C-alpha positions in Angstrom: -59.2 170.6 17.7 -60.0 173.0 14.8 -60.4 171.8 11.3 -57.0 172.9 10.2 -55.9 171.3 7.0 -52.5 169.7 6.5 -50.7 170.7 3.4 -50.5 168.0 0.7 -46.7 168.5 0.2 -44.6 165.9 2.0 -42.1 168.6 2.9 -44.8 170.5 4.7 -46.7 167.5 6.2 -46.7 169.0 9.7 -47.8 172.5 8.6 -51.4 173.5 9.1 -53.7 175.7 7.0 -56.4 178.2 8.2 -59.6 176.7 9.6 -62.7 176.3 7.4 -65.9 178.2 7.9 -67.9 176.3 10.5 -71.3 177.2 9.0 -72.9 179.0 6.1 -72.6 182.4 7.8 -74.3 184.2 10.7 -78.1 184.7 11.1 -78.1 187.2 14.0 -79.5 190.6 13.0 -81.8 193.4 14.1 -82.3 194.2 10.4 -80.7 193.5 7.0 -79.3 196.0 4.6 -78.9 195.8 0.8 -75.4 196.8 -0.1 -73.0 197.2 -3.0 -69.4 196.2 -2.7 -66.5 197.3 -4.9 -65.8 193.7 -5.9 -66.1 193.3 -9.7 -66.6 189.6 -10.8 -63.9 188.2 -13.1 -64.7 185.4 -15.6 -62.0 183.2 -17.1 -61.7 180.0 -19.0 -60.5 177.1 -16.9 -59.0 175.6 -20.1 -56.6 178.6 -20.5 -52.9 178.5 -19.8 -50.8 181.5 -18.9 -47.1 181.0 -19.6 -44.7 182.4 -17.1 -41.2 183.5 -18.4 -38.2 184.5 -16.4 -36.4 187.6 -17.9 -32.8 188.6 -17.4 -31.6 191.9 -18.9 -28.0 193.2 -18.8 -25.7 195.4 -20.7 -23.9 193.6 -23.6 -20.6 195.4 -22.7 -20.3 195.8 -18.9 -18.8 199.0 -17.6 -15.0 199.0 -17.5 -14.8 200.2 -14.0 -16.9 198.7 -11.2 -19.9 196.5 -11.3 -22.9 197.2 -13.6 -25.5 199.4 -12.0 -29.1 198.4 -11.6 -31.2 199.1 -14.7 -34.2 201.3 -13.9 -37.7 200.0 -14.5 -38.4 202.6 -17.2 -35.3 201.4 -19.2 -36.3 197.7 -18.7 -39.7 198.5 -20.1 -38.1 200.4 -23.0 -36.0 197.4 -23.8 -39.0 195.0 -23.6 -41.0 197.4 -25.8 -38.2 197.7 -28.4 -37.8 193.9 -28.7 -41.5 193.2 -29.0 -42.3 196.0 -31.5 -39.4 195.1 -33.7 -40.7 191.5 -34.0 -44.4 191.5 -33.3 -45.2 188.2 -34.9 -43.0 186.3 -32.4 -43.3 188.7 -29.5 -47.0 190.0 -29.5 -47.0 193.0 -27.1 -50.8 192.8 -26.7 -50.7 189.2 -25.5 -48.1 189.6 -22.8 -47.8 191.3 -19.4 -44.5 192.4 -17.8 -43.9 193.2 -14.1 -41.1 195.6 -15.0 -38.5 193.4 -13.3 -38.0 189.7 -13.9 -41.3 188.2 -15.0 -43.3 188.1 -18.3 -46.6 186.3 -18.5 -47.9 185.4 -22.0 -51.2 184.1 -23.5 -49.2 182.5 -26.3 -45.8 180.7 -26.5 -42.8 183.0 -26.9 -39.3 182.3 -28.3 -36.7 181.6 -25.6 -33.0 182.3 -25.6 -30.9 185.5 -25.6 -31.7 188.4 -27.9 -29.6 191.6 -28.5 -31.6 194.8 -28.2 -30.3 198.3 -29.0 -32.0 201.2 -27.2 -31.4 204.9 -27.3 -32.4 206.6 -24.1 -32.7 209.9 -26.0 -33.1 210.6 -29.7 -29.7 212.1 -30.1 -28.0 209.7 -27.7 -25.7 206.9 -28.7 -27.6 203.5 -28.7 -26.7 201.1 -26.0 -26.8 197.3 -26.5 -28.5 195.0 -24.0 -28.8 191.2 -23.8 -32.4 190.1 -23.2 -32.6 186.5 -22.0 -36.0 184.8 -21.7 -36.7 181.3 -20.5 -39.9 179.4 -19.7 -40.5 178.9 -16.0 -44.0 177.5 -15.7 -47.3 176.9 -17.5 -50.1 178.1 -15.2 -53.2 176.1 -15.7 -56.3 178.1 -14.8 -58.2 174.9 -14.0 -56.3 174.8 -10.7 -57.7 178.2 -9.8 -61.2 176.9 -10.7 -60.7 173.9 -8.4 -59.6 176.2 -5.6 -62.6 178.4 -6.0 -64.9 175.3 -6.0 -63.2 174.0 -2.8 -61.8 170.8 -4.3 -58.2 172.2 -4.1 -57.2 173.4 -0.7 -53.8 175.1 -1.2 -54.1 178.6 -2.8 -52.6 178.7 -6.3 -50.6 181.8 -5.5 -48.5 181.7 -8.6 -51.7 181.8 -10.8 -53.1 184.7 -8.9 -49.8 186.6 -9.1 -49.6 186.0 -12.8 -53.2 187.2 -13.4 -52.6 190.2 -11.2 -49.7 191.3 -13.5 -52.0 190.8 -16.5 -54.7 193.0 -15.0 -52.1 195.7 -14.1 -50.4 195.7 -17.6 -52.8 198.1 -19.3 -52.8 200.8 -16.6 -49.1 200.4 -16.3 -48.8 201.4 -20.0 -51.3 204.2 -19.9 -51.2 205.7 -16.4 -48.6 206.9 -13.9 -47.6 204.2 -11.5 -46.9 205.4 -7.9 -46.5 202.8 -5.2 -49.4 200.4 -5.6 -51.7 203.0 -7.3 -52.2 204.1 -10.9 -52.9 207.8 -11.5 -54.5 209.2 -14.6 -52.7 211.9 -16.5 -56.0 213.7 -17.3 -58.8 212.6 -15.0 -59.7 212.5 -11.3 -57.5 215.5 -10.3 -58.1 218.6 -8.2 -56.0 221.7 -8.0 -54.7 222.4 -4.4 -52.9 225.7 -5.3 -49.3 226.7 -5.4 -48.5 224.4 -8.4 -49.8 221.3 -6.5 -52.6 218.9 -7.6 -54.4 216.2 -5.8 -54.8 213.0 -7.8 -57.0 210.0 -7.1 -55.1 206.8 -8.0 -56.8 203.5 -8.4 -55.6 200.5 -6.5 -56.8 197.0 -7.4 -56.2 193.4 -6.6 -57.6 190.0 -7.4 -59.4 188.1 -4.6 -60.8 184.5 -4.5 -64.3 184.8 -3.1 -67.4 182.7 -2.6 -68.9 184.1 -5.9 -65.7 183.3 -7.8 -62.7 185.4 -8.7 -63.2 189.2 -8.2 -61.3 192.3 -8.8 -61.4 194.7 -5.9 -60.9 198.3 -6.8 -60.6 201.4 -4.6 -58.6 204.6 -4.8 -56.3 206.7 -2.6 -55.3 210.4 -3.0 -51.8 211.8 -3.3 -50.5 215.3 -3.8 -48.3 215.9 -7.0 -46.3 218.7 -8.5 -48.4 220.1 -11.4 -46.8 219.0 -14.7 -46.3 222.5 -16.1 -43.2 224.5 -17.3 -40.6 225.1 -14.6 -41.2 228.9 -14.8 -45.0 228.5 -14.5 -44.5 226.2 -11.5 -42.2 228.6 -9.7 -44.6 231.5 -10.4 -47.4 229.5 -8.7 -45.4 227.9 -6.0 -43.2 230.6 -4.6 -45.0 233.6 -3.1 -43.7 236.8 -4.8 -41.6 235.0 -7.4 -40.4 237.5 -10.0 -38.0 236.7 -12.9 -36.8 240.3 -12.8 -35.7 239.9 -9.2 -34.5 236.3 -9.3 -31.6 236.7 -6.8 -34.0 237.5 -4.0 -35.7 234.1 -4.3 -32.8 232.0 -5.6 -32.7 229.8 -2.4 -36.4 229.1 -2.5 -36.1 228.1 -6.2 -33.3 225.6 -5.4 -35.3 224.1 -2.5 -38.4 223.8 -4.7 -36.7 222.2 -7.7 -33.9 220.1 -6.4 -34.4 216.4 -7.2 -37.4 217.0 -9.5 -37.5 215.4 -13.0 -38.0 217.5 -16.1 -38.4 217.0 -19.9 -36.8 219.4 -22.3 -38.7 221.1 -25.1 -35.9 222.5 -27.3 -35.3 219.1 -28.9 -37.2 215.9 -29.5 -36.5 213.4 -26.7 -38.3 211.2 -24.3 -35.4 211.4 -21.8 -36.1 212.7 -18.3 -33.5 214.7 -16.4 -33.0 215.2 -12.7 -32.4 218.7 -11.4 -29.4 218.9 -9.0 -29.3 222.7 -8.7 -28.8 226.0 -10.4 -25.8 227.2 -12.2 -23.6 229.7 -10.4 -23.7 232.1 -13.4 -26.6 233.6 -15.3 -27.5 232.0 -18.7 -25.9 234.9 -20.6 -22.5 234.4 -18.9 -22.2 230.6 -19.3 -19.6 229.3 -21.7 -18.2 225.9 -22.4 -15.4 224.3 -24.4 -16.4 222.8 -27.8 -14.3 220.9 -30.4 -14.4 222.1 -34.0 -15.9 219.6 -36.5 -12.4 218.2 -37.3 -11.8 217.5 -33.7 -8.4 219.3 -33.8 -9.0 222.5 -31.7 -11.5 223.6 -29.1 -13.0 226.9 -28.5 -15.1 228.6 -25.9 -18.8 228.9 -26.9 -21.5 230.9 -25.2 -24.5 228.8 -24.2 -26.8 231.4 -25.7 -25.0 231.2 -29.1 -24.9 227.4 -29.0 -28.7 227.2 -28.6 -29.3 229.7 -31.5 -26.9 227.8 -33.8 -27.8 224.2 -32.8 -31.5 224.4 -32.1 -32.5 227.7 -33.7 -33.7 228.9 -30.3 -33.3 232.4 -28.9 -33.2 232.2 -25.1 -35.5 234.9 -23.7 -34.6 234.8 -20.0 -30.8 235.3 -20.2 -30.4 237.1 -16.8 -31.3 234.1 -14.6 -29.4 230.8 -14.0 -29.8 227.6 -15.9 -30.9 224.3 -14.4 -28.0 221.9 -13.7 -28.9 218.4 -14.5 -27.6 215.1 -13.1 -25.1 213.8 -15.7 -21.6 212.4 -16.1 -20.7 215.7 -17.8 -21.8 219.2 -17.4 -25.4 219.6 -18.5 -27.0 223.1 -18.3 -30.5 223.8 -19.7 -32.3 227.1 -19.6 -35.4 227.0 -17.4 -37.7 228.1 -20.2 -37.1 224.9 -22.0 -37.9 222.6 -19.1 -41.3 221.1 -18.1 -41.9 219.1 -14.9 -42.5 215.4 -15.6 -46.0 214.2 -14.5 -46.5 211.9 -11.5 -43.9 213.5 -9.1 -45.3 213.2 -5.6 -45.3 216.4 -3.5 -44.6 215.3 0.1 -47.7 215.6 2.2 -45.7 217.0 5.2 -44.5 220.0 3.1 -48.1 221.2 2.3 -49.3 224.4 3.7 -52.2 224.2 6.2 -54.9 225.1 3.6 -53.5 222.7 1.0 -53.3 219.9 3.6 -56.9 220.4 4.7 -58.0 220.4 1.0 -56.1 217.1 0.4 -57.7 215.6 3.6 -61.2 216.7 2.5 -60.7 215.1 -0.9 -59.4 211.9 0.7 -62.4 211.8 3.0 -65.0 211.5 0.2 -68.6 210.8 1.2 -69.6 207.3 0.5 -71.8 208.2 -2.4 -69.0 210.3 -4.0 -66.5 207.5 -3.5 -68.9 205.0 -5.1 -69.3 207.3 -8.2 -65.5 207.8 -8.5 -64.9 204.0 -8.3 -67.5 203.3 -11.0 -66.0 206.0 -13.2 -62.5 204.5 -12.8 -63.9 201.1 -13.7 -65.3 202.4 -17.0 -62.2 204.5 -17.8 -60.4 203.4 -21.0 -57.0 203.9 -19.4 -57.9 201.9 -16.3 -57.5 198.2 -15.5 -60.6 197.2 -17.5 -59.6 199.2 -20.6 -57.6 197.9 -23.6 -57.5 194.4 -25.1 -54.9 192.8 -22.9 -57.1 191.1 -20.3 -59.4 189.9 -23.1 -56.4 188.4 -25.0 -55.8 186.3 -21.9 -59.4 185.0 -21.9 -60.5 187.1 -19.0 -63.6 189.3 -18.7 -64.3 191.7 -15.9 -67.8 193.0 -15.0 -68.2 196.7 -14.6 -70.9 196.3 -11.9 -70.3 196.2 -8.2 -71.3 193.1 -6.3 -74.7 193.2 -4.5 -74.8 191.6 -1.1 -77.1 191.5 1.9 -75.5 192.8 5.1 -76.8 192.0 8.5 -76.8 194.7 11.3 -76.0 193.3 14.7 -77.7 195.0 17.6 -75.4 196.9 20.0 -74.8 195.8 23.6 -76.2 197.5 26.7 -73.5 199.3 28.7 -72.9 199.7 32.4 -71.8 203.2 33.7 -71.6 204.9 37.1 -74.7 206.6 38.4 -74.6 209.9 40.4 -75.6 208.0 43.5 -72.4 205.9 43.3 -74.3 202.8 42.0 -74.2 201.3 38.5 -76.7 202.1 35.8 -77.6 200.4 32.5 -77.2 202.7 29.5 -78.5 202.1 26.0 -76.7 203.6 23.1 -78.2 206.0 20.5 -78.8 205.5 16.8 -75.1 206.1 16.1 -74.2 203.6 18.8 -72.7 206.4 20.9 -73.4 207.4 24.5 -72.7 210.6 26.5 -71.5 211.1 30.0 -74.0 213.8 31.0 -75.3 212.8 34.5 -73.2 209.6 34.3 -69.8 208.5 35.5 -67.2 205.8 35.1 -67.6 202.3 36.5 -64.6 202.5 38.7 -62.9 205.8 39.3 -59.4 205.7 40.8 -58.9 208.4 43.5 -56.2 210.9 42.5 -54.3 212.2 45.5 -50.8 212.8 44.1 -50.5 214.6 40.8 -48.7 217.7 39.5 -48.8 220.1 36.6 -45.8 220.8 34.4 -46.7 223.8 32.2 -44.5 224.0 29.1 -46.7 226.8 27.7 -45.9 229.3 30.4 -43.6 231.4 28.3 -45.8 231.3 25.2 -47.0 234.9 24.7 -49.9 233.8 22.4 -51.6 231.1 24.4 -50.2 230.3 27.9 -52.3 228.0 30.1 -54.8 229.7 32.3 -54.1 227.4 35.2 -56.5 229.2 37.6 -59.4 228.4 35.2 -58.4 225.0 33.8 -57.3 223.1 36.9 -60.5 223.7 39.0 -62.6 222.9 36.0 -60.7 219.6 35.4 -61.1 218.6 39.1 -64.8 219.4 39.0 -65.4 217.4 35.8 -63.5 214.4 37.1 -65.6 214.5 40.3 -68.8 214.4 38.2 -67.3 211.3 36.4 -66.8 209.6 39.8 -63.1 210.2 39.9 -62.1 212.0 43.1 -59.3 214.3 42.3 -57.4 216.4 44.9 -55.7 219.7 44.2 -52.3 219.2 42.4 -49.3 218.9 44.7 -47.7 221.8 42.8 -47.8 223.7 39.5 -44.4 224.2 37.8 -43.9 226.6 34.9 -41.3 225.7 32.3 -40.6 226.2 28.5 -41.3 224.4 25.2 -37.6 225.0 24.5 -36.8 221.9 26.6 -38.3 219.8 23.8 -35.4 220.5 21.4 -33.0 217.6 20.9 -30.2 219.7 22.3 -32.0 220.0 25.6 -32.9 216.3 26.3 -30.6 216.1 29.3 -32.2 219.3 30.8 -35.6 217.8 30.2 -34.7 214.6 32.0 -33.2 216.6 34.9 -36.4 218.6 35.2 -38.6 215.4 35.2 -36.4 213.7 37.8 -36.6 216.8 40.0 -40.4 217.0 39.6 -40.6 213.3 40.6 -38.4 213.8 43.7 -40.2 217.0 44.7 -43.6 215.1 44.6 -42.2 212.3 46.6 -40.9 214.6 49.3 -44.3 216.5 49.5 -46.6 213.5 49.5 -44.3 210.8 50.8 -45.6 208.6 48.0 -45.2 207.9 44.3 -46.6 210.6 41.9 -49.7 209.1 40.3 -49.5 211.1 37.1 -48.0 214.3 35.7 -50.2 216.7 33.6 -48.0 218.2 30.9 -49.4 221.2 29.1 -47.9 222.1 25.8 -48.5 225.3 23.7 -48.4 223.3 20.4 -47.8 219.8 19.0 -44.0 219.3 19.0 -41.7 216.5 17.8 -40.1 216.7 21.3 -43.1 214.9 22.6 -41.2 211.7 22.0 -38.4 212.7 24.4 -41.0 213.4 27.1 -42.6 210.0 26.7 -39.4 208.1 26.4 -37.8 209.7 29.6 -41.0 209.4 31.7 -41.9 205.9 30.6 -38.6 204.2 30.4 -36.3 206.1 32.8 -38.2 208.0 35.5 -41.3 206.0 35.8 -44.0 208.7 35.6 -47.5 208.3 34.0 -48.1 211.5 31.9 -51.1 213.1 30.4 -50.4 215.7 27.7 -52.8 218.5 26.6 -52.6 221.7 24.5 -53.0 225.0 26.3 -55.3 226.4 23.6 -57.7 223.5 24.0 -57.4 223.4 27.8 -58.3 227.1 28.1 -61.6 226.6 26.4 -62.6 224.3 29.3 -65.1 222.5 27.1 -67.0 219.9 29.1 -66.5 217.0 26.6 -62.8 217.8 26.3 -62.4 217.8 30.1 -64.3 214.5 30.3 -62.1 212.9 27.6 -59.0 213.9 29.6 -60.6 212.4 32.7 -61.3 209.1 30.9 -57.7 208.8 29.7 -56.2 209.6 33.2 -58.6 207.1 34.8 -57.7 204.3 32.3 -53.9 205.0 32.8 -54.3 204.7 36.6 -56.1 201.3 36.4 -59.7 202.5 36.6 -62.6 201.2 34.5 -64.5 203.7 32.4 -67.3 201.6 30.8 -68.2 198.0 30.9 -70.7 195.7 29.1 -73.9 195.2 31.1 -73.9 191.5 30.2 -70.9 189.2 29.9 -69.2 188.7 26.6 -70.9 186.3 24.2 -69.8 182.6 24.2 -67.2 183.1 27.0 -69.7 184.6 29.5 -69.8 181.6 31.9 -66.1 180.7 31.7 -63.8 181.1 34.7 -60.9 183.0 33.1 -60.5 184.2 29.5 -57.7 186.4 28.2 -57.7 188.5 25.0 -54.3 189.3 23.4 -53.5 191.8 20.6 -50.3 191.9 18.6 -48.9 194.3 16.0 -45.5 195.2 14.4 -44.6 198.8 13.6 -42.2 199.2 10.7 -39.9 202.2 10.0 -40.7 204.7 7.2 -40.3 203.6 3.6 -36.9 205.3 3.0 -35.4 204.1 6.3 -33.1 201.2 5.7 -31.7 200.6 9.2 -34.1 201.2 12.0 -35.6 198.1 13.8 -39.2 197.1 13.5 -41.1 197.4 16.8 -43.3 194.4 18.0 -46.0 195.0 20.6 -48.2 192.5 22.4 -51.0 193.5 24.8 -53.2 191.3 27.0 -56.3 191.7 29.2 -55.6 191.6 32.9 -59.2 191.3 34.3 -62.2 189.1 33.8 -65.1 189.2 33.0 -65.0 192.9 32.1 -61.8 192.3 30.0 -61.2 196.0 29.5 -57.8 196.5 31.3 -54.5 195.6 29.5 -50.8 195.2 30.2 -48.3 195.6 27.3 -45.0 194.3 26.2 -42.9 195.9 23.5 -39.6 194.8 21.8 -37.4 196.0 18.9 -36.6 193.4 16.3 -35.0 193.0 12.9 -35.5 195.7 10.3 -38.8 195.1 8.5 -39.3 191.7 10.0 -43.1 191.1 10.2 -42.8 187.9 12.2 -42.9 188.6 16.0 -39.6 187.1 17.1 -40.4 186.9 20.8 -44.2 186.3 20.5 -44.2 183.3 22.8 -42.1 184.9 25.5 -44.2 188.1 25.5 -47.5 186.2 25.7 -46.1 184.0 28.6 -45.1 187.2 30.6 -48.6 188.5 30.1 -50.2 185.2 31.3 -47.9 185.1 34.3 -48.9 188.7 35.3 -52.5 187.8 34.8 -52.0 184.8 37.1 -50.3 186.9 39.8 -53.1 189.4 39.7 -56.1 187.0 39.5 -54.6 183.9 41.3 -55.4 181.8 38.3 -54.2 181.4 34.7 -56.7 182.0 31.9 -58.2 178.8 30.6 -59.0 180.2 27.2 -57.1 182.7 25.1 -58.2 184.6 22.0 -55.4 186.2 20.0 -55.9 189.0 17.5 -53.0 189.6 15.1 -52.8 192.9 13.1 -50.9 194.0 10.1 -50.4 190.7 8.1 -51.5 189.9 4.6 -52.9 186.7 3.2 -49.4 185.7 2.1 -48.2 185.8 5.7 -51.0 183.7 7.2 -48.7 180.6 7.0 -46.0 182.4 9.0 -48.5 183.4 11.7 -50.0 179.9 11.9 -46.9 177.8 11.7 -44.3 180.0 13.2 -45.9 182.5 15.6 -48.7 180.3 17.0 -46.2 177.4 17.4 -43.8 179.7 19.3 -46.7 180.7 21.7 -47.6 177.0 22.2 -43.9 176.2 22.9 -43.6 179.0 25.5 -46.8 177.8 27.2 -45.7 174.2 27.1 -42.4 175.2 28.9 -44.5 175.7 32.1 -46.9 172.8 31.5 -49.7 175.3 30.5 -52.2 174.3 27.8 -55.0 176.8 27.4 -57.3 176.5 24.4 -56.5 179.1 21.7 -58.3 181.0 19.0 -56.2 183.0 16.6 -57.7 185.7 14.4 -56.1 188.2 12.0 -57.6 191.7 11.8 -57.0 193.6 8.6 -57.6 197.3 8.0 -55.2 197.6 5.0 -57.5 196.2 2.4 -59.6 197.8 -0.4 -63.1 196.4 0.2 -65.7 199.1 0.7 -69.4 198.7 1.5 -72.0 201.1 0.0 -75.8 201.4 0.6 -77.6 200.1 -2.4 -80.9 202.0 -1.8 -80.5 205.3 -3.8 -82.7 207.2 -1.4 -80.3 206.6 1.5 -77.0 208.4 1.7 -74.1 208.1 4.1 -72.3 205.1 5.5 -73.4 201.7 6.5 -74.7 201.4 10.1 -72.5 200.3 13.0 -72.7 196.6 13.5 -73.0 195.8 9.7 -71.6 192.4 8.9 -71.0 190.7 5.6 -70.0 187.0 5.5 -71.3 185.8 2.1 -70.4 186.3 -1.6 -67.3 188.6 -1.0 -65.6 186.4 1.6 -63.2 183.5 1.1 -64.6 180.4 -0.8 -64.2 178.1 2.3 -62.0 179.7 5.0 -63.5 181.5 8.0 -63.6 185.3 7.5 -66.0 188.2 7.5 -66.2 192.0 7.2 -67.5 194.0 10.2 -68.1 197.7 10.3 -68.3 198.3 14.0 -68.1 202.1 14.1 -70.2 205.1 13.0 -68.6 206.8 10.0 -69.1 210.5 10.5 -66.3 211.5 8.0 -65.5 210.0 4.6 -66.4 206.4 3.7 -66.4 203.8 6.5 -63.9 201.0 5.9 -64.9 197.6 7.5 -62.4 195.5 9.3 -61.7 192.2 7.7 -61.4 189.4 10.4 -59.9 186.1 9.3 -59.9 183.1 11.7 -56.7 181.1 11.3 -57.1 178.7 14.3 -60.0 177.9 16.6 -60.0 175.5 19.4 -63.2 176.9 20.9 -65.6 176.1 18.0 -66.9 179.6 17.7 -69.9 179.9 15.3 -70.2 182.9 13.0 -72.8 184.5 15.2 -70.9 184.0 18.4 -67.6 185.4 17.1 -69.1 188.4 15.3 -71.1 189.4 18.3 -68.1 188.9 20.6 -65.9 191.2 18.5 -68.6 193.8 18.0 -69.4 194.0 21.7 -65.7 194.3 22.5 -65.5 197.4 20.3 -67.6 199.2 22.9 -65.0 198.7 25.6 -62.2 201.0 24.2 -61.1 203.2 27.2 -60.7 206.6 25.7 -64.0 207.3 23.9 -67.8 207.0 24.2 -68.5 205.1 21.0 -67.5 201.8 19.4 -64.2 201.8 17.6 -63.5 200.4 14.1 -61.0 197.8 15.3 -61.2 195.3 18.1 -59.5 196.9 21.1 -56.7 194.4 21.7 -55.4 195.2 18.2 -56.1 198.9 18.6 -54.0 199.0 21.8 -51.2 196.9 20.3 -51.0 199.4 17.5 -50.7 202.3 20.0 -48.0 200.4 22.0 -46.0 199.6 18.9 -46.1 203.2 17.8 -45.0 204.3 21.3 -42.0 202.0 20.9 -41.3 203.7 17.6 -41.2 207.1 19.4 -38.8 205.6 22.0 -36.4 204.5 19.2 -36.6 207.9 17.5 -36.0 209.7 20.7 -32.9 207.6 21.4 -31.5 208.0 17.8 -32.2 211.8 17.5 -31.7 213.2 21.0 -29.5 211.1 23.2 -26.2 212.0 24.8 -24.2 209.3 26.6 -25.4 210.5 30.0 -29.0 210.2 28.8 -28.6 206.6 27.5 -27.1 205.4 30.8 -29.6 204.3 33.4 -30.5 206.8 36.1 -30.5 206.2 39.8 -34.3 206.6 39.8 -34.8 204.1 37.0 -35.9 200.6 37.9 -35.5 197.6 35.6 -38.6 196.2 34.0 -39.2 192.6 34.9 -40.0 191.9 31.2 -36.3 192.0 30.1 -33.3 190.4 31.7 -30.5 192.5 33.1 -28.4 191.2 30.3 -30.7 192.6 27.6 -29.0 194.3 24.6 -28.6 198.1 24.5 -31.2 198.3 21.8 -33.7 196.3 23.9 -33.1 198.6 26.8 -34.2 201.6 24.7 -37.7 200.0 24.7 -37.6 198.7 28.2 -40.5 200.1 30.2 -40.0 201.3 33.8 -41.2 198.7 36.2 -43.9 201.0 37.6 -45.5 201.3 34.2 -45.2 197.9 32.4 -48.5 196.5 33.7 -50.7 199.5 33.4 -52.3 201.3 30.4 -49.8 204.1 30.1 -50.4 204.1 26.3 -54.0 205.2 26.0 
């Protein structure tokens, strides 16, 4: 039984906590490496108290009609600032931090009660009254955090960490532009992409309890923004051929470029921001509006041009173009020349031109030494998280130096590949831990006798597939890999037009006809269908959904432009994917996996949840679970995928999906696995309790239902973190070596976690994967577990190098994304006839006949559910 710790709360007496580290860290290494990590030590006084206040802000006079609308964060901040600057002795702004919603943290006691605050959203706007209610919720004693870091307190003081996190973010929130979780400077760390678009590096930081104490981890990400220039300057840069003297020609492009953007006006003094909803129908010189005379008795029509001259002393220059129409309760027209784009407005990455997108990608993929310099620059920036006096007013002090650590480099495993004589050969990897397939083959190549080619590029005049060149070359390359491949049963030309959502029924009819034709020719099931496309197309999802859930065909897609080059490595990669999908084995470890090598049956499970895009409020989340089906190679997987509640991170059917995978393993191997290692992806530290006490318990319940009690280890694999490792030696440039492990100083004070960089970073800065053991019934030492995971990273089926993430999790991520494509295909392209089950579709055993309609959209065809269709 692992050393899980019961919570001290009587309400949670039966809940378990993550296991403790079993040793002082690993010792295994072929060499060590001196590293710097972007963790900046934080000092604080254990005697300090941070006071936590709840804040409620509402309009003094609610609107007459309807419920009061939600007050924006910018207005909430304005109200807080007004109250505090009007009464600084009782509300010292520099000693408080506000999360822009409901919470204020203070280094000193604040008055409580309800206060009336008047705020003008613009200089010439009528003030609006708000009621600001503040009450004390808690006094956060930092000695509890000290006790936790020392290991004397076992439950994480999350409320203290959250309060300190708000404190650290207060200064950049006041001085920088907040977008998502990042803070972007208005003047530094920017690059011009062209067309009125800039790339901005935004710092992201969080507090982490570590073995060396509290640390602030800081990294950055890159976003594209509209350049904060005048509207006319932006249009001149952004729209090709834009000309104020020929405005009508580009009016539609202008509306598309500006709609929804925020602007400030320059003809009067105001901090107010306005949202552009469109252009006026008339040109500026022709716009009139009704205005009351000073006595309020009569109204008269006034020209906008005359109004600006009389009211603001401004002569409008560009009178023969439309004004901007602003979002407002009443008509609000402003000449373009008096409008400037507000800073910090994201330009959607998907709307970038190819050159701009490549520049953004290049900036994002900064070399390790460049990223290190930028991070150090951000740390020393006066506008950044370490600037100002706020954190010092809370008794906190942050070092500006990265944390030095010693990393260990674990030696790579030896691999087993096929030799030209049909036997096996041992293959060492090169310095980058990669291997090539020249003169080598796969461990087990599946003979391919029944396959066909569906050429969607045949009517593309620019780059149709050269089938007479490509097909023989592919067959020959597969043969060299040890995959015997016959000639295709047939080649059928078709069109990319079938990928449009209006042609989904026609696409399905074609695929069913192809499947039937193959069955008649070969009197057997088609093994796979090679689908050649002229370009990447959103309709790819329709192809995959129909083939994998309705017709039951394994597909391999490729682009005609790449196929026509008949590059040897490209052909080999296609061969590897096809072989893995058909149940072959591409590469195996020469020796058995560490620790489990002598065991009878061991299963590795990976799990992940794919959530819909940020603005989507209705689509389900997609849960995926994969499990190995062979031992001791442990490199073949079966998958299960389910839709579940929108944005629900907990896998609702985890136990049932794991049980299905175990039962398939049992049917295939005539024995159930005695030991199971589960890798869970995509959860944060705040969700560890849910994984341990809900998901793990659900798995144990499912196993118990068939009187099955394997030993289990549960590990979380995290890629969405900010920790980066840099080489300390100034003479060495580039990334850390594959196999680099760090399990001291920057890891948890007493829980069982480590960072492993298992891949070679050829682009940008390598990001290690953070592995955190939550439950361990096998008693794995640090050395055993680190070596186990590193070796497994060499068994990923579709490449000849170790991957950055342990394969069960990598595959689960691919399956969950495939489930997302299924759902999008159903929502975007289905007619009633397509949704109904076809005569050729066979129900997957993994879902009951009575499954909901939504579950059926993700229901794999029975012929595919236990093979690696997803690689």
